[in-house]
Each structure stands twice: as structure tokens, then as C-alpha cells.
C-alpha positions as CSV (number, residue, x, y, z in Angstrom):
1,M,0.0,0.0,0.0
2,R,1.3,3.4,-1.0
3,P,0.9,6.1,1.7
4,A,-0.9,9.3,0.6
5,W,2.2,11.5,1.0
6,F,4.1,9.2,-1.4
7,A,1.4,9.6,-4.0
8,A,1.6,13.3,-3.6
9,L,5.4,13.1,-4.1
10,V,4.9,11.2,-7.3
11,A,2.3,13.9,-8.4
12,H,4.8,16.6,-7.5
13,T,7.4,14.8,-9.6
14,I,5.1,14.5,-12.6
15,A,4.3,18.2,-12.5
16,L,7.9,19.5,-12.3
17,H,9.5,16.9,-14.5
18,G,6.7,17.7,-17.0
19,V,8.5,21.1,-17.5
20,Y,12.2,20.6,-16.9
21,N,13.2,18.9,-20.2
22,A,10.6,20.8,-22.2
23,S,11.8,24.1,-20.7
24,K,15.4,23.3,-21.8
25,V,14.2,22.6,-25.3
26,L,12.2,25.9,-25.4
27,M,15.1,27.8,-24.0
28,S,17.3,26.4,-26.8
29,Y,14.7,27.7,-29.3
30,R,14.6,31.1,-27.5
31,T,18.4,31.3,-27.6
32,L,18.2,30.8,-31.4
33,D,15.5,33.4,-31.6
34,M,17.8,35.9,-29.8
35,G,20.6,35.3,-32.4
36,G,22.6,32.8,-30.4
37,G,24.0,29.7,-32.2
38,S,25.0,26.3,-31.1
39,V,27.8,27.8,-28.9
40,A,25.2,29.8,-26.9
41,V,23.0,26.7,-26.6
42,G,25.9,24.8,-25.1
43,L,26.5,27.5,-22.6
44,L,22.9,27.7,-21.7
45,T,22.9,23.9,-21.0
46,A,26.1,24.3,-18.9
47,V,24.8,27.1,-16.7
48,Y,21.6,25.1,-16.0
49,S,23.8,22.6,-14.1
50,L,26.4,25.0,-12.6
51,A,24.7,25.9,-9.3
52,P,23.5,22.3,-8.7
53,L,27.1,21.1,-9.2
54,L,28.4,23.4,-6.5
55,L,25.6,22.9,-4.0
56,A,24.6,19.2,-4.4
57,I,26.6,17.8,-1.4
58,P,25.8,20.7,1.1
59,V,22.1,20.2,0.2
60,G,22.4,16.5,0.8
61,R,23.9,17.1,4.2
62,R,21.0,19.3,5.1
63,V,18.6,16.6,4.0
64,D,20.4,14.1,6.2
65,R,19.7,16.5,9.1
66,G,16.0,16.4,8.5
67,Y,15.3,19.4,6.3
68,A,14.0,17.6,3.3
69,I,10.6,19.3,3.2
70,P,11.8,22.9,3.4
71,I,14.4,22.1,0.7
72,M,11.6,20.7,-1.5
73,W,9.6,23.9,-1.0
74,A,12.6,26.0,-2.0
75,G,13.1,23.9,-5.1
76,T,9.5,24.0,-6.1
77,L,9.3,27.8,-5.9
78,L,12.6,28.3,-7.7
79,S,11.5,26.0,-10.5
80,V,8.3,27.9,-11.1
81,G,9.9,31.4,-10.7
82,G,12.8,30.5,-13.0
83,I,10.5,29.4,-15.8
84,V,8.5,32.7,-15.4
85,A,11.8,34.6,-15.6
86,A,12.8,32.7,-18.8
87,A,9.5,33.6,-20.4
88,L,10.1,37.3,-19.5
89,A,13.8,37.3,-20.5
90,G,14.7,39.8,-23.3
91,A,18.4,39.1,-23.4
92,L,20.6,36.1,-23.4
93,P,22.3,36.8,-19.9
94,V,18.8,37.0,-18.3
95,L,17.8,33.8,-20.0
96,M,20.9,32.1,-18.7
97,G,20.2,33.4,-15.2
98,A,16.7,32.0,-15.4
99,A,18.1,28.6,-16.6
100,M,20.4,28.5,-13.6
101,A,17.5,29.2,-11.2
102,V,15.5,26.3,-12.8
103,G,18.5,24.0,-12.6
104,L,19.0,24.8,-8.9
105,G,15.3,24.3,-8.3
106,Q,15.5,20.9,-9.9
107,L,18.5,19.9,-7.7
108,L,16.7,20.9,-4.5
109,M,13.5,19.0,-5.2
110,T,15.3,16.0,-6.6
111,V,17.8,15.5,-3.7
112,A,15.1,16.0,-1.1
113,G,12.5,13.8,-2.9
114,Q,14.9,11.0,-3.5
115,A,16.3,11.1,0.0
116,L,12.8,10.7,1.5
117,I,12.5,7.2,0.0
118,P,15.3,5.4,1.9
119,L,14.5,7.5,5.0
120,S,10.8,6.3,4.9
121,F,10.7,2.7,3.6
122,E,12.3,-0.6,4.4
123,P,15.5,-1.5,2.4
124,A,13.6,-4.2,0.5
125,D,11.1,-1.6,-0.8
126,V,13.6,1.1,-1.8
127,T,14.3,0.2,-5.4
128,A,10.7,-0.4,-6.2
129,R,9.8,3.0,-4.8
130,F,12.6,4.6,-6.9
131,G,11.1,2.8,-9.9
132,T,7.7,4.4,-9.1
133,L,9.3,7.8,-8.6
134,T,11.2,7.6,-11.9
135,L,8.1,6.4,-13.6
136,G,6.5,9.7,-12.4
137,V,9.5,11.5,-14.1
138,S,8.7,9.7,-17.3
139,I,5.0,10.4,-17.2
140,G,5.7,14.1,-16.6
141,Q,8.0,14.3,-19.5
142,T,5.5,12.4,-21.7
143,V,2.8,15.0,-20.8
144,G,5.0,18.1,-20.8
145,M,7.0,17.7,-24.0
146,P,4.1,17.5,-26.5
147,I,2.3,20.3,-24.6
148,A,5.3,22.4,-25.0
149,G,5.7,21.5,-28.6
150,F,2.1,22.2,-29.6
151,A,2.0,25.4,-27.5
152,A,5.2,26.7,-29.2
153,G,4.7,25.2,-32.6
154,T,1.3,26.6,-33.5
155,G,1.7,28.8,-36.5
156,G,4.6,29.0,-39.0
157,H,7.3,30.0,-36.5
158,P,8.1,28.5,-33.1
159,D,6.9,30.7,-30.2
160,A,9.2,29.6,-27.4
161,V,7.9,32.4,-25.1
162,R,4.3,31.1,-25.3
163,G,5.5,27.6,-24.7
164,M,7.4,28.7,-21.5
165,W,4.3,30.4,-20.1
166,V,2.3,27.2,-20.6
167,M,5.2,25.3,-18.8
168,A,5.1,27.8,-15.9
169,G,1.4,27.0,-15.4
170,L,2.1,23.3,-15.4
171,A,5.0,23.7,-12.9
172,A,2.6,25.6,-10.6
173,L,0.6,22.4,-10.1
174,A,3.5,21.2,-8.0
175,I,2.6,23.7,-5.3
176,P,-0.6,22.0,-4.1
177,A,1.2,18.6,-4.4
178,M,3.7,19.8,-1.9
179,L,0.9,20.3,0.6
180,G,0.3,16.6,0.2
181,V,3.9,15.7,0.7
182,M,3.9,17.6,4.0
183,A,1.5,14.9,5.3
184,R,4.5,12.6,5.7
185,P,5.3,12.1,9.4
186,A,8.1,14.5,10.3
187,G,11.4,12.9,11.0
188,P,13.8,14.0,13.7
189,R,16.1,17.0,13.2
190,I,19.7,16.1,13.7
191,A,22.0,18.5,15.6
192,R,24.9,19.8,13.5
193,A,27.5,18.3,15.8
194,E,25.8,14.9,15.8
195,A,25.5,14.9,12.0
196,R,29.1,16.0,11.6
197,A,30.3,13.1,13.8
198,A,28.4,10.5,11.7
199,A,29.1,12.0,8.3
200,R,31.6,10.3,6.0
201,S,33.6,12.4,3.6
202,P,32.7,12.3,-0.1
203,L,36.0,10.6,-0.9
204,A,35.3,8.0,1.7
205,L,31.9,7.4,0.2
206,L,33.3,7.2,-3.3
207,R,35.7,4.5,-2.1
208,I,32.8,2.2,-1.4
209,R,32.9,-0.6,-4.0
210,G,30.3,-0.2,-6.7
211,M,29.9,3.6,-6.2
212,K,32.2,4.7,-9.1
213,P,30.7,2.6,-11.9
214,A,27.2,3.4,-10.7
215,I,27.9,7.1,-10.8
216,L,29.7,7.0,-14.1
217,A,26.7,5.2,-15.7
218,S,24.4,7.8,-14.3
219,M,26.6,10.7,-15.4
220,A,26.9,9.4,-19.0
221,T,23.1,8.8,-19.2
222,L,22.1,12.2,-17.8
223,A,24.6,14.1,-20.0
224,A,23.3,12.2,-23.1
225,I,19.7,13.1,-22.2
226,D,20.6,16.7,-21.8
227,L,22.7,17.0,-24.9
228,M,20.0,15.2,-26.9
229,S,17.3,17.7,-25.6
230,A,19.5,20.7,-26.3
231,Y,21.0,19.7,-29.7
232,L,18.3,17.8,-31.4
233,P,16.6,21.1,-32.2
234,V,19.9,22.3,-33.8
235,L,20.4,19.0,-35.7
236,G,16.7,19.1,-36.8
237,Q,16.8,22.7,-37.9
238,A,19.8,21.9,-40.1
239,H,18.0,19.0,-41.7
240,G,14.5,20.4,-42.0
241,V,13.0,18.6,-39.0
242,G,10.5,21.1,-37.3
243,V,9.8,21.8,-33.7
244,Q,6.7,19.6,-33.5
245,A,8.6,16.7,-34.9
246,V,11.5,17.2,-32.5
247,T,9.2,17.4,-29.5
248,L,7.3,14.3,-30.6
249,L,10.6,12.4,-31.1
250,L,11.6,13.3,-27.5
251,T,8.2,12.1,-26.4
252,V,8.8,8.8,-28.1
253,R,12.0,8.5,-26.1
254,T,10.1,9.1,-22.9
255,L,7.4,6.6,-23.8
256,A,10.1,4.0,-24.3
257,T,11.5,4.9,-20.9
258,I,8.1,4.3,-19.4
259,V,7.9,0.9,-21.0
260,A,11.4,0.0,-19.6
261,R,10.4,1.0,-16.1
262,T,7.2,-0.9,-16.3
263,A,9.2,-4.0,-17.4
264,M,12.1,-3.5,-15.0
265,G,10.8,-6.0,-12.4
266,A,10.6,-8.8,-14.9
267,L,14.0,-7.9,-16.3
268,M,15.7,-7.8,-12.9
269,A,14.3,-11.2,-12.0
270,R,16.2,-12.7,-15.0
271,V,19.3,-10.5,-15.5
272,R,21.9,-9.3,-13.1
273,L,22.0,-5.7,-12.1
274,T,25.4,-4.9,-13.6
275,T,24.5,-6.8,-16.8
276,L,21.4,-4.6,-17.2
277,L,23.6,-1.5,-16.7
278,W,26.3,-2.3,-19.1
279,L,23.9,-3.5,-21.8
280,S,21.7,-0.4,-21.4
281,S,24.7,2.0,-21.6
282,A,26.1,0.2,-24.7
283,A,22.7,0.2,-26.5
284,A,22.3,3.9,-25.8
285,G,25.8,4.7,-26.8
286,I,25.4,3.0,-30.2
287,C,22.2,5.0,-30.8
288,L,23.9,8.3,-30.1
289,L,26.7,7.5,-32.5
290,L,24.1,6.8,-35.2
291,F,22.0,10.0,-34.7
292,P,23.8,12.2,-37.1
293,V,24.2,9.5,-39.7
294,W,20.5,9.3,-40.9
295,V,18.7,12.4,-39.9
296,T,15.2,11.4,-40.9
297,V,12.2,11.2,-38.7
298,P,11.6,7.4,-39.1
299,V,15.2,6.5,-38.3
300,L,15.4,9.0,-35.4
301,A,12.2,7.5,-34.0
302,V,13.7,4.0,-34.0
303,L,16.9,5.3,-32.3
304,M,14.7,7.2,-29.7
305,V,12.9,4.0,-28.8
306,I,16.1,2.0,-28.2
307,S,17.9,4.8,-26.4
308,G,14.8,5.7,-24.3
309,F,14.4,2.1,-23.2
310,A,18.0,2.0,-22.2
311,F,17.9,5.3,-20.3
312,G,14.8,4.1,-18.5
313,L,16.7,1.2,-17.0
314,T,19.9,3.0,-16.1
315,Q,18.6,5.7,-13.7
316,P,16.5,3.6,-11.2
317,L,19.1,0.9,-11.2
318,T,21.8,3.4,-10.2
319,M,19.6,5.1,-7.7
320,G,18.7,1.8,-5.9
321,W,22.3,0.7,-6.1
322,V,23.9,3.7,-4.4
323,S,21.1,4.0,-1.8
324,H,22.2,0.6,-0.4
325,L,25.9,1.7,-0.2
326,A,25.7,4.0,2.8
327,D,24.3,4.1,6.3
328,A,21.2,6.2,7.3
329,A,23.4,9.1,8.3
330,N,24.9,9.5,4.9
331,R,22.1,8.5,2.5
332,G,21.3,12.1,1.5
333,A,25.0,12.7,0.9
334,V,25.3,9.6,-1.2
335,M,22.3,10.6,-3.4
336,S,23.8,14.1,-3.6
337,I,27.2,12.7,-4.7
338,R,25.4,10.8,-7.5
339,L,23.6,14.0,-8.5
340,A,26.8,16.0,-8.2
341,G,28.3,13.6,-10.7
342,N,25.4,14.0,-13.0
343,R,25.7,17.8,-12.8
344,L,29.5,17.6,-13.4
345,S,28.8,15.8,-16.6
346,Q,26.1,18.3,-17.4
347,V,28.5,21.2,-17.0
348,V,31.6,19.8,-18.5
349,L,30.1,18.0,-21.5
350,P,27.9,20.8,-22.7
351,S,30.8,23.2,-22.4
352,L,32.9,20.8,-24.4
353,A,30.0,20.4,-26.8
354,S,29.8,24.2,-27.2
355,A,33.5,24.4,-28.0
356,M,33.3,21.5,-30.4
357,S,30.3,23.0,-32.2
358,A,32.3,26.1,-33.0
359,V,34.8,23.9,-35.0
360,F,33.0,20.7,-35.9
361,A,29.5,19.8,-37.1
362,T,26.7,19.2,-34.6
363,G,27.0,15.5,-35.2
364,S,30.3,15.4,-33.3
365,I,28.4,16.2,-30.1
366,F,26.3,13.1,-30.5
367,A,29.5,11.1,-31.2
368,M,31.2,12.4,-28.0
369,S,28.1,11.5,-25.9
370,G,27.8,8.1,-27.4
371,G,31.5,7.4,-26.8
372,L,31.1,8.3,-23.1
373,L,28.1,5.9,-22.8
374,L,30.2,3.1,-24.3
375,A,33.0,3.9,-21.8
376,S,30.6,3.7,-18.9
377,S,29.3,0.4,-20.3
378,A,32.9,-0.9,-20.2
379,A,33.4,0.3,-16.7
380,T,30.2,-1.5,-15.5
381,W,31.2,-4.6,-17.4
382,A,34.6,-4.6,-15.7
383,S,32.8,-4.2,-12.3
384,A,30.5,-7.1,-13.1
385,R,33.4,-9.4,-13.8
386,G,34.7,-8.9,-10.3
387,A,31.3,-8.9,-8.5
388,V,30.7,-11.7,-6.0
389,G,27.3,-10.7,-4.6
390,D,25.5,-9.4,-7.7
391,G,21.8,-9.9,-7.3
392,P,18.7,-8.2,-8.4
393,A,18.7,-4.5,-7.5
394,G,15.3,-4.7,-5.9
395,E,16.4,-6.9,-3.0
396,G,17.1,-5.2,0.3
397,G,19.7,-5.6,2.9
398,P,23.2,-4.2,3.2
399,A,25.6,-4.1,0.3
400,G,27.6,-7.3,-0.4
401,E,31.3,-7.5,-1.0
402,S,30.7,-6.4,-4.6
403,G,29.1,-3.2,-3.4
404,E,25.7,-4.3,-4.7
405,P,22.7,-5.6,-2.8
406,R,23.0,-9.2,-1.8
407,A,21.1,-11.8,-3.8
């Protein structure tokens, strides 16, 4: 039975993740409208992740001290306000500041929301709850992306501003959902001295076996999703693929992600966790390499189905994996380290992509992202070769010698 506050958390996730990716796509179009090119799009994507990269671990420590709900409120209000600011922006610096605000809001609500799960449920239930939460992410993206596309694409020329106003209205639905999340029984507040005594350093947490390949897989996946959302409009514009087709292609990717998360339980009962991870990363990497080869809607749709299915498996698996690797006093920190890794990839790779786009064709960006996914696949495969306790991710209990949940 799912408690009412958890249903509200999923609804909150649906509302906000219905706007995050769509807003980034709309901001890319708005950047192009303002005269910016692919370099400016890359910078916009990087600043979206800059503040989260710097603040992820401190936020996780605050969550570990019992401040998850106030942090979720701050993230919700920043997300709504940032999208409104993006709609009002009349210059690229203002648009980039708004993107940074939305990125920070996403960090705050994500760290707090994810940390509530291992803090509230038995270890055996954690991965299933993460699966439900990430299914909410996918549902939100499925709803939000086509709404953004049709709002912006009505008429002969994309109207990104109109699309962002619609996204602001959708994001505002998260505010009443937060009232439902507050029904969760309040946990204890931990004194700063007590929390400091129990805290392990980020380096110590990274030394836990299994943490590094899990984080690398998550980093490569999130960077690929972001670069795909940011640069598919650029690739499409260069090959005559319009805004509605681009948003529908991204929706196809999200639908494939939903199918993957629905089928995850059956897959995990038959395939080892690390095997699922390296196969998913490899499949997505190959798709990214093929994106600029055949830029037609039917081919891109097939690649979106395969990559979306792979992305759908990777994120909940890594979330469940790392949540088992730390004690209760460090779970928020562990989730934050994973998110900090994601944000590092989302700052470094878009910046590198921006520099590459000034010299090479847009297709080189997809090749770079695909190569990183293949590298993460190799790292997970190497970890799987040495694993001795590799069982289904959904099983609870402390981590085994391999750094994964025991079978």
C-alpha cells in the first residue's frame, strides 16, 4: 500500500518533470531566436547545471539533518519562478540566469524527494519506490514535452515564449502537491555536531565498492539526455526537422522509458543488475553514434525507442544501487554525490560540446556523448566481472562484497 504522501510526491514529480526537459528545449529555441547559435545553446545547458554542481553535497547534508521538506519547497518555488523569468527574458544573460534558477530548483526538489525514500521505507522496498518515482518522471516528460511542442509550434514560426508560459502554469501544479507531501510524518532534526560526527567524507563514500561505476553510468546517461534535448533542435533545424517533430521524437524517447520502467521488475528477475547496466549503456551509446548518420524522422524514431528504453533502466538501477551503499546518516549525501556527478557531466560535456560545435558539425556532439556511454558500459562490465554478490537490484539488505545488494 502506498501512503498518501508518497502519491503526492509522485504527483509533484510528474508536475515538475513535465516542465524541466521541455523548458530546456524551449530555452534552446529562445536562444536561437535571440541570435545565439550552437555555442550559446551549449553555454545555456552548462549554466543550467552549474549551481547544482556546486551545491549538491551541502544540500544532501541538510537533507540528512531532517530538512527535506523545506528544501523541496525551495526547489518548487525556484522552478516555477525560473520558468517565469525565462518567459520574460529579453536578453541572453537574463535567459541564462533563469536557466540557472530552474536548474537549482531541480536539484533541491530531486535531492530531497529521492532522500525521502530510503528514509521512509524498508530497504527491500527502496528500489521499487525509486522505480515508481522515476516512472513519475517519465510520465511528466510524456505529458510536458508534447504540450510544449504544440504550444510553441502553433503557426509558422516556433513561439518559445508562449510555450514557456504554458510550462510555468504546469509547474505551478506542484505547489498543491507539496501540501500533500507535507502529510508525511516529520522525522527528527539532527543536531549539526551529531550529523558531523556521523558524516563520512565524499572521498570515503566514493571508495565504497560499486559507487564509481554506478555514478559513471548515471553521469553518462544524464549528459546524453541533456545533450539530446539541447542539440536535437539544432540538428533538426539543419536538416529540415521542425519543432513539432523534434518534441514528438523526444516524447517517443520518454514513452520507451516508461515501458522500460514498467518491465524492470521482470528484467531484474532474470538479468543481473550490472549486466542490465552495461547493456543499457552500450545500446544507448550506439544509438547516439548513429543519430547524425541518418537524420530522418523514421530513423530517429527507432533510435529514440532504443535509447529511451536503455535510459529508463539505467537511472532507477543506479539510484537503488547507491542508496544501499551508505548508512542512514549518509544517504542524503550519497544521493547528492550521485547527483553532483550528474551535474558535473552536465556542466563539462555541454561546455565541451559548445566548443566542439564552433569547430565541428553538430553530429560530433552526439558522437562524443555516445563514446562516453560506451566507456561507462565498459566500466560497469569490468565491475560485473569482479562482483561476487551481484543480485537483483530490488532486493534489500546491506551491500555485499561487490558493493551491490546481496542476492
